[in-house]
C-alpha positions as CSV (number, residue, x, y, z in Angstrom):
1,M,0.0,0.0,0.0
2,T,1.4,3.4,-1.0
3,V,-1.2,6.0,-1.6
4,L,-4.4,6.2,0.5
5,L,-7.7,5.9,-1.4
6,M,-10.0,8.3,0.3
7,P,-13.8,7.7,0.0
8,R,-16.0,10.7,-0.3
9,P,-17.2,12.1,3.0
10,L,-21.0,12.1,3.5
11,R,-23.2,15.1,3.2
12,P,-26.6,15.6,4.9
13,G,-29.3,13.7,3.1
14,D,-26.9,11.1,1.6
15,T,-27.9,7.5,1.4
16,I,-26.2,4.7,3.4
17,G,-26.6,1.2,2.0
18,V,-27.0,-1.7,4.3
19,A,-25.1,-4.9,3.5
20,A,-25.0,-8.3,5.2
21,P,-21.6,-9.7,4.3
22,A,-21.7,-12.1,7.2
23,G,-24.7,-13.1,9.3
24,R,-28.3,-11.9,9.0
25,P,-30.0,-9.9,11.8
26,A,-31.7,-12.0,14.4
27,H,-33.6,-9.1,16.1
28,P,-35.8,-6.9,13.9
29,E,-36.0,-4.3,16.7
30,R,-32.3,-3.8,16.8
31,L,-32.3,-3.4,13.0
32,A,-35.0,-0.7,13.3
33,A,-33.2,1.1,16.1
34,G,-30.0,1.3,13.9
35,V,-32.0,2.7,11.0
36,R,-33.5,5.3,13.3
37,A,-30.1,6.3,14.6
38,L,-28.8,6.9,11.0
39,N,-32.0,8.8,10.2
40,E,-31.4,11.0,13.2
41,M,-27.9,11.8,11.9
42,G,-29.5,13.1,8.7
43,Y,-29.0,10.1,6.4
44,A,-31.4,8.0,4.3
45,V,-31.0,4.3,4.7
46,R,-31.2,1.7,1.8
47,L,-32.3,-1.8,2.9
48,P,-32.7,-4.6,0.4
49,A,-36.2,-5.4,-0.8
50,E,-35.8,-8.9,0.6
51,L,-34.2,-8.8,4.1
52,W,-31.6,-11.6,3.5
53,P,-33.3,-15.0,3.2
54,G,-30.3,-16.6,4.9
55,Q,-28.4,-19.8,4.3
56,E,-27.7,-21.6,7.6
57,Y,-25.7,-19.2,9.8
58,L,-25.1,-16.8,6.9
59,A,-27.2,-14.0,5.3
60,G,-27.0,-15.8,1.9
61,S,-24.7,-17.7,-0.3
62,D,-21.1,-16.5,-0.8
63,Q,-21.9,-15.3,-4.4
64,R,-25.1,-13.5,-3.3
65,R,-23.4,-11.7,-0.5
66,A,-20.5,-10.6,-2.8
67,D,-23.0,-9.5,-5.4
68,E,-24.8,-7.3,-2.8
69,L,-21.5,-5.6,-1.9
70,H,-20.6,-5.1,-5.5
71,A,-24.0,-3.5,-6.2
72,L,-23.8,-1.1,-3.3
73,F,-20.2,-0.1,-4.2
74,T,-21.2,0.7,-7.8
75,D,-24.6,2.4,-7.0
76,A,-24.0,6.1,-7.5
77,N,-27.0,6.9,-5.2
78,V,-25.3,5.1,-2.3
79,A,-22.7,7.2,-0.5
80,A,-21.5,4.7,2.1
81,I,-22.1,1.2,3.3
82,I,-22.7,-0.2,6.8
83,A,-22.8,-3.9,7.7
84,V,-26.0,-5.0,9.4
85,R,-24.1,-7.3,11.8
86,G,-20.9,-9.4,12.1
87,G,-20.9,-13.1,12.9
88,F,-19.2,-15.3,10.4
89,G,-18.7,-15.4,6.6
90,C,-16.4,-12.6,5.5
91,L,-13.5,-14.9,5.0
92,R,-15.6,-17.0,2.7
93,L,-16.5,-13.9,0.8
94,L,-13.0,-12.7,-0.1
95,P,-12.4,-15.0,-3.2
96,F,-15.7,-13.7,-4.7
97,L,-14.8,-10.0,-4.5
98,D,-13.9,-8.1,-7.6
99,A,-10.8,-6.1,-6.7
100,S,-10.9,-3.8,-9.7
101,L,-14.5,-2.9,-9.1
102,L,-14.0,-2.1,-5.4
103,A,-11.0,0.0,-6.1
104,A,-12.8,1.9,-8.9
105,H,-15.7,2.9,-6.5
106,P,-14.2,3.8,-3.1
107,K,-16.8,4.2,-0.4
108,L,-16.7,4.2,3.4
109,L,-17.5,0.7,4.7
110,V,-18.5,0.6,8.4
111,G,-18.5,-2.4,10.7
112,F,-16.5,-4.4,13.2
113,S,-16.2,-8.0,14.5
114,D,-16.1,-10.3,11.5
115,I,-16.4,-7.3,9.2
116,S,-12.8,-6.4,10.2
117,I,-11.7,-9.0,7.6
118,L,-13.2,-6.8,4.9
119,L,-11.8,-3.6,6.4
120,N,-8.3,-4.9,6.4
121,H,-8.7,-6.3,2.9
122,L,-9.8,-2.9,1.5
123,G,-6.9,-1.1,3.3
124,V,-4.1,-3.5,2.6
125,H,-4.9,-4.3,-1.0
126,F,-6.4,-1.0,-2.2
127,G,-5.3,1.6,0.3
128,M,-8.9,2.4,1.0
129,V,-9.8,4.0,4.3
130,S,-12.7,2.2,6.1
131,L,-14.3,2.6,9.5
132,H,-14.0,0.1,12.3
133,G,-17.2,1.1,14.1
134,P,-20.7,0.0,15.1
135,V,-22.7,-2.2,12.8
136,L,-26.3,-1.3,12.2
137,T,-27.8,-3.7,14.8
138,S,-25.4,-2.4,17.5
139,L,-25.9,1.3,16.7
140,G,-29.2,1.7,18.5
141,D,-27.5,0.6,21.8
142,A,-24.3,2.6,21.2
143,S,-23.3,5.4,23.6
144,P,-24.0,9.0,22.5
145,A,-20.2,9.5,22.2
146,A,-19.9,6.4,19.9
147,R,-22.7,7.7,17.7
148,Q,-21.2,11.1,17.5
149,R,-17.8,9.7,16.7
150,L,-19.3,7.6,13.9
151,Q,-21.2,10.6,12.5
152,R,-18.0,12.8,12.5
153,C,-16.1,10.0,10.7
154,L,-18.7,9.6,8.1
155,Q,-18.5,13.4,7.5
156,G,-14.8,13.0,6.8
157,H,-13.5,14.1,10.3
158,W,-12.0,10.7,11.2
159,H,-8.7,12.5,11.9
160,E,-10.1,14.0,15.1
161,P,-8.3,12.4,18.2
162,I,-9.9,9.8,20.4
163,D,-9.5,10.3,24.2
164,I,-8.0,7.3,25.9
165,T,-7.4,8.7,29.4
166,S,-8.5,5.3,30.7
167,R,-5.8,3.5,28.8
168,M,-3.7,0.9,30.5
169,V,0.0,1.0,29.4
170,L,1.8,-2.3,29.2
171,R,4.7,-0.6,27.6
172,H,5.2,3.1,26.7
173,G,7.6,2.6,23.9
174,D,8.8,5.4,21.6
175,R,6.7,7.9,19.6
176,V,5.1,6.0,16.7
177,S,3.4,7.0,13.5
178,A,2.1,4.1,11.3
179,P,-1.0,2.9,9.5
180,L,-3.7,1.3,11.7
181,F,-5.1,-2.2,11.0
182,G,-6.5,-5.1,13.0
183,G,-9.9,-5.8,14.5
184,N,-11.4,-9.0,15.9
185,L,-8.8,-11.5,17.2
186,A,-10.5,-14.7,16.0
187,S,-11.3,-13.2,12.6
188,L,-7.7,-12.1,12.1
189,V,-6.3,-15.5,13.1
190,S,-8.5,-17.1,10.5
191,L,-6.5,-15.3,7.8
192,I,-3.3,-17.0,8.7
193,G,-2.2,-19.4,5.9
194,T,-4.6,-18.0,3.4
195,P,-3.8,-15.8,0.3
196,F,-5.5,-13.0,2.1
197,D,-3.2,-12.8,5.1
198,F,-1.1,-9.6,5.3
199,P,2.1,-8.6,7.0
200,W,1.8,-6.8,10.3
201,Q,5.4,-5.5,10.5
202,G,5.5,-1.7,10.6
203,K,1.8,-1.3,11.4
204,V,-0.1,-0.4,14.5
205,I,-2.4,-3.3,15.2
206,F,-5.6,-3.1,17.1
207,L,-7.1,-6.3,18.7
208,E,-10.4,-7.0,20.4
209,E,-12.5,-10.0,21.3
210,V,-15.7,-11.0,23.1
211,N,-17.2,-14.1,24.7
212,E,-14.2,-16.4,24.3
213,P,-13.0,-18.6,27.2
214,P,-9.5,-18.0,28.5
215,Y,-8.0,-21.1,27.0
216,R,-9.2,-20.0,23.5
217,I,-7.8,-16.5,23.9
218,D,-4.5,-18.0,24.9
219,R,-4.6,-20.3,21.9
220,L,-5.4,-17.4,19.5
221,L,-2.7,-15.2,20.9
222,T,-0.2,-18.0,20.9
223,Q,-0.9,-18.8,17.2
224,L,-0.3,-15.2,16.3
225,F,3.0,-15.3,18.2
226,L,4.1,-18.6,16.5
227,A,3.1,-17.2,13.1
228,G,5.5,-14.2,13.8
229,K,2.7,-11.7,13.9
230,F,3.9,-9.9,17.0
231,R,7.4,-9.3,15.5
232,G,8.3,-5.8,14.3
233,L,5.0,-4.1,14.9
234,A,5.0,-0.3,15.2
235,G,2.5,-0.6,18.1
236,L,-0.2,-2.8,19.6
237,L,-3.6,-1.5,20.8
238,L,-5.9,-3.8,22.8
239,G,-9.6,-2.9,22.9
240,D,-12.5,-4.5,24.6
241,F,-11.9,-8.1,25.9
242,S,-15.1,-9.3,27.6
243,G,-15.1,-12.6,29.4
244,L,-17.5,-15.4,28.6
245,Y,-20.4,-15.3,31.0
246,A,-18.6,-12.9,33.2
247,P,-20.9,-9.9,33.9
248,E,-19.4,-9.1,37.3
249,D,-16.7,-6.5,37.3
250,Q,-14.3,-8.7,39.3
251,R,-14.6,-11.6,36.9
252,N,-14.1,-9.4,33.9
253,R,-11.0,-7.8,35.5
254,Q,-9.6,-11.2,36.2
255,Y,-10.2,-12.1,32.6
256,L,-8.6,-8.9,31.3
257,D,-5.6,-9.5,33.6
258,M,-5.2,-12.9,32.0
259,V,-5.3,-11.4,28.5
260,L,-2.9,-8.6,29.3
261,G,-0.5,-11.0,31.1
262,R,-0.3,-13.3,28.1
263,V,0.2,-10.5,25.6
264,A,3.0,-9.1,27.8
265,E,4.7,-12.6,27.8
266,L,4.4,-13.0,24.1
267,C,5.7,-9.5,23.3
268,A,8.5,-9.4,25.9
269,G,11.2,-9.3,23.3
270,E,9.8,-6.3,21.5
271,T,10.1,-2.6,22.2
272,Y,7.0,-1.0,20.6
273,P,4.2,0.6,22.7
274,I,1.4,-1.6,24.0
275,W,-1.7,0.1,25.2
276,A,-4.8,-1.6,26.5
277,N,-8.4,-0.6,27.4
278,I,-8.9,1.3,24.1
279,P,-12.6,2.2,23.8
280,A,-13.4,0.1,20.8
281,G,-14.9,-3.3,20.1
282,H,-17.9,-5.2,21.5
283,R,-18.9,-2.5,23.9
284,H,-21.5,0.2,24.4
285,D,-18.9,2.9,23.7
286,N,-17.5,1.5,20.4
287,Q,-15.4,4.4,19.2
288,T,-14.9,4.4,15.4
289,L,-11.3,3.9,14.2
290,P,-10.2,4.8,10.7
291,F,-8.4,1.7,9.3
292,A,-5.5,2.2,6.8
293,A,-5.1,5.8,8.1
294,T,-2.0,6.8,10.0
295,V,-2.3,6.8,13.8
296,L,0.2,8.7,16.0
297,L,1.0,7.3,19.4
298,E,2.7,9.8,21.7
299,P,3.9,8.0,24.9
300,E,2.8,10.8,27.3
301,I,-0.4,11.8,25.5
302,P,-3.5,9.7,26.3
303,R,-5.1,10.1,22.9
304,L,-5.1,8.4,19.6
305,L,-4.0,11.0,17.1
306,F,-4.8,10.8,13.4
307,P,-2.6,13.4,11.7
């Protein structure tokens, strides 16, 4: 990747298309709440005429889901695209995507969780900036700050800093300026050994995960380590890590301590900054991150800067 491909910022009244590149929505009320939230931001919302008939745990066949994305990217009346939800399926979608078509029609794609596979694909292969932020079915429950951040990013103001005064510093490291990639831990691990994997060296990598038992988090992190993914990073950011069936604060803190302890072990031979408790991921306050854009990490400044 050399030159960033910048999708057009949205204007009031623009239309946001809804895609289901992974699973289909299970709760109609959450879908409706997300549509209302986008309407309140001043945008029209384009839903498909048929709300994803589904194929087992997916929104549709691989070809059908790829065709939906292609149609939204090429539709001149659609200014941006938001995923209806995450789940599973984006890895299966990658061989069906038309690279030249996507690169010729850059648009802001919004989503997280399994959608992070697509965000990284757009950034690494096309230099296209995308938004790691709420999906449509999580937007209704998002905090006011998360909604406002998403709206500002859609308007092209993704360079505005994100306050991380609650960050936990595992290692300060030096001042870092590098492109931001990453996303859901399990989704990123699934890329290893495929033609769609990408090098992490020289990048700031963001990781988050939810509802995985400790042994599986350990396995995923260990696989990244053994695959050489933690070598030569510019920086490592850890977002929300919520324990499986652990609503109590104490249990969640124990779970987080386990995650941070294992990361510290695996990255002990490196020198780059490692910051945790970044406000992004499967959480109420899911702050939108501009993937493929440059992020600046200043050791003494508790903010994510996007120069």
